[in-house]
Structures are given as C-alpha cells and as structure tokens.
C-alpha positions as CSV (number, residue, x, y, z in Angstrom):
1,M,51.9,-20.1,12.4
2,D,50.3,-18.7,15.6
3,L,48.1,-16.0,13.5
4,Q,46.4,-19.1,11.6
5,L,45.9,-20.9,14.9
6,L,44.4,-17.6,16.8
7,A,42.4,-17.2,13.6
8,L,40.8,-20.6,13.6
9,I,40.0,-20.0,17.3
10,V,38.2,-17.0,16.9
11,L,36.5,-18.5,14.0
12,A,35.4,-21.4,15.6
13,I,34.4,-18.8,18.9
14,L,32.2,-16.7,16.1
15,C,30.7,-20.2,15.0
16,V,29.4,-21.2,18.1
17,L,28.2,-17.5,19.0
18,Q,26.1,-17.9,15.7
19,W,25.0,-21.6,16.6
20,R,23.8,-20.2,20.1
21,H,22.0,-17.4,19.3
22,S,20.1,-18.8,15.7
23,A,19.4,-21.7,18.5
24,S,17.7,-19.2,21.3
25,R,15.8,-17.9,17.9
26,M,14.6,-21.3,17.2
27,Q,13.3,-21.6,20.6
28,E,11.9,-18.0,20.5
29,M,9.9,-19.1,17.4
30,E,8.4,-22.2,19.1
31,R,7.2,-20.8,21.7
32,K,5.3,-18.3,20.1
33,I,3.9,-20.5,17.7
34,A,2.7,-22.9,20.5
35,E,0.9,-19.5,22.0
36,L,-0.5,-19.3,18.8
37,A,-1.8,-22.6,18.0
38,E,-3.7,-22.2,22.1
39,V,-4.7,-18.7,21.6
40,K,-6.6,-20.8,17.7
41,D,-7.8,-23.1,20.2
42,D,-9.4,-20.7,22.4
43,L,-10.8,-18.9,19.6
44,Q,-12.5,-22.0,18.2
45,R,-14.1,-22.9,21.3
46,L,-15.1,-19.5,21.8
47,L,-16.7,-19.6,18.3
48,A,-18.1,-22.8,18.9
49,K,-19.9,-21.6,22.2
50,Q,-21.3,-19.0,20.4
51,G,-22.8,-21.1,17.8
52,Q,-24.7,-23.1,20.5
53,Q,-25.9,-20.4,22.2
54,T,-27.6,-18.8,19.1
55,A,-29.3,-22.1,18.2
56,P,-32.3,-21.4,16.1
57,A,-35.1,-20.6,18.6
58,P,-38.6,-23.0,18.1
59,A,-40.7,-22.2,15.3
60,S,-44.2,-21.9,17.4
61,Q,-42.7,-18.7,19.4
62,T,-41.4,-16.6,16.3
63,A,-43.7,-14.5,14.0
64,A,-43.6,-15.2,11.0
65,P,-41.7,-13.0,8.6
66,Q,-43.0,-10.6,6.0
67,P,-41.8,-11.1,2.6
68,V,-39.4,-8.4,1.8
69,Q,-38.7,-7.7,-2.0
70,E,-35.4,-8.3,-3.2
71,E,-35.1,-4.9,-4.6
72,D,-36.0,-3.0,-1.6
73,A,-33.8,-5.2,0.8
74,P,-29.9,-4.8,0.2
75,K,-27.9,-8.0,-0.1
76,E,-25.6,-8.8,2.4
77,E,-22.9,-11.5,2.5
78,P,-22.4,-14.3,4.6
79,V,-20.5,-13.7,8.0
80,P,-17.1,-15.3,7.9
81,T,-17.0,-17.7,10.6
82,H,-13.3,-17.5,10.8
83,A,-11.8,-15.0,12.9
84,V,-9.3,-14.2,10.4
85,A,-11.4,-14.2,7.3
86,A,-13.3,-11.4,9.2
87,H,-10.3,-9.4,8.4
88,Q,-8.8,-10.6,4.9
89,S,-11.8,-9.6,2.8
90,V,-10.7,-9.4,-0.1
91,V,-11.5,-6.2,-2.1
92,P,-9.8,-5.2,-5.4
93,V,-8.2,-2.1,-5.7
94,G,-9.4,1.3,-6.0
95,Q,-12.7,-0.1,-4.5
96,R,-13.9,0.7,-1.0
97,Q,-14.8,-2.0,1.9
98,P,-18.4,-2.6,2.0
99,A,-19.0,-1.9,5.3
100,V,-17.7,1.5,4.8
101,V,-20.2,1.5,1.4
102,A,-23.2,1.0,3.4
103,A,-22.3,3.0,6.0
104,R,-21.0,6.7,4.4
105,P,-21.8,6.4,0.8
106,M,-19.5,8.4,-1.7
107,A,-20.4,12.7,-1.5
108,T,-20.2,14.0,-4.9
109,V,-18.6,17.2,-5.3
110,P,-20.1,20.1,-7.3
111,A,-17.6,20.7,-10.4
112,E,-16.3,24.6,-10.0
113,P,-15.4,26.6,-12.8
114,T,-11.5,26.7,-13.1
115,A,-9.9,29.6,-14.3
116,P,-8.2,29.7,-18.0
117,Q,-4.4,29.3,-17.9
118,A,-2.3,31.5,-19.1
119,D,0.1,30.6,-22.0
120,V,3.9,30.6,-20.6
121,S,5.2,30.4,-24.2
122,D,6.8,34.2,-23.8
123,I,10.1,32.5,-24.9
124,S,11.6,33.8,-28.2
125,P,11.6,30.8,-30.6
126,E,15.6,32.0,-31.4
127,V,16.2,31.5,-27.4
128,V,14.4,28.3,-27.5
129,A,16.8,27.2,-30.5
130,V,20.1,28.2,-28.6
131,I,19.2,26.6,-25.3
132,M,18.4,23.5,-27.4
133,A,21.7,23.5,-28.7
134,A,23.3,23.9,-25.6
135,V,21.5,21.3,-23.7
136,A,22.0,18.9,-27.1
137,A,25.8,19.5,-26.9
138,Y,26.1,18.0,-23.8
139,G,24.5,15.1,-24.8
140,Y,21.1,14.8,-23.8
141,S,18.4,14.3,-27.1
142,P,16.6,17.0,-28.5
143,A,12.9,15.8,-28.3
144,A,13.1,15.2,-24.9
145,I,14.1,19.0,-24.7
146,R,11.1,19.8,-26.9
147,S,8.7,18.2,-23.9
148,I,9.8,20.5,-21.4
149,K,7.2,22.6,-20.3
150,A,7.8,25.7,-18.3
151,K,6.1,24.7,-15.2
152,K,7.0,26.2,-11.6
153,R,9.1,22.8,-11.0
154,Q,10.8,23.0,-14.2
155,N,12.4,26.7,-14.3
156,A,15.2,25.6,-12.9
157,H,16.3,23.6,-16.0
158,W,15.2,26.2,-18.4
159,I,17.7,28.9,-15.9
160,M,20.4,26.3,-15.9
161,A,20.1,25.6,-20.0
162,G,20.2,29.4,-20.3
163,R,23.6,29.5,-18.4
164,L,24.9,26.6,-20.2
165,A,24.3,28.8,-23.4
166,G,25.8,31.9,-21.6
167,M,22.6,33.5,-21.8
168,R,22.7,35.0,-18.2
C-alpha cells in the first residue's frame, strides 16, 4: 500500500512539474508573439512613412520621359510592398532567382572531348556464370546480378561473389 501511495505522489509531482513547464513555455511564446506584433506595426509605420516621402513630384518639375521600345527595356516585376513578401518570392525548382539572373547571366562552358572509356568486361563468361550461380544460391535475383557493372565502387561486390564461389 505504501508503494502505491508513493507512486501516486511521484506521479502527481511529475504532473505538476509538466504543467509548470508547459505554462512557462506558453507564456514565453505569448511574449514572442507580442514582440513580433510590435515589430510588424513598426515596419508598417516605416513603410507608410517611406510611401509618403516618395510621393510623386509635380508634373511641371519633371522632364517628359522619352518613349522606350518594349523589346529593349527589360521587364521588371513589381516590387512587393510587404517586407516578408520580398523574401518569399516563388521561383520554380531548378531555376535561378530573377535578381541573380539579371546580375550574373549564366556562363556557357565549352564542351571538351572526353577520352573513350576502356571496356572492362575482361572477365570470362565462365567466371561470370560461376559468380552468378554462387550469388543466386544465396537467394539474390540473377536479373539483378546481370546488371552489375564492374566499377571501382562495385569491385568489392565481384570480389565477395568470387570468394563465395571459392575462387580466391
């Protein structure tokens, strides 16, 4: 009976500790949310001030702009007014950011002729058949064995198969 009572007391203490921990985490998160709301308000006020400062000048003071052909002028996307939207522009996977493309166009690398690769199939068909039989005996698919190419990273597989077949 004493052991059960002790277990219940420990369980109650653990529950209280967990409750206090989660309550303090919630208060911390609420403080962070309030701070972020203040920063958001400050940014909105700053953007409003910037919008007022860059009000259009009277037409009499500005010179008439010369017409520019559409083909010569690069098309610019509108600048997002929200500070977060500027950092979250959507670009498809595999494509470069428009600002990067404008600053640094993609360079082309001239193709160099590559040396022909040597044929590495100098293993006799009998050896391959023995290796395939040994590996197939261990339960591997013969079709998967045929697709093994003799490469540096796969040489260990051929050596292991040869050892299994008793060909050291």
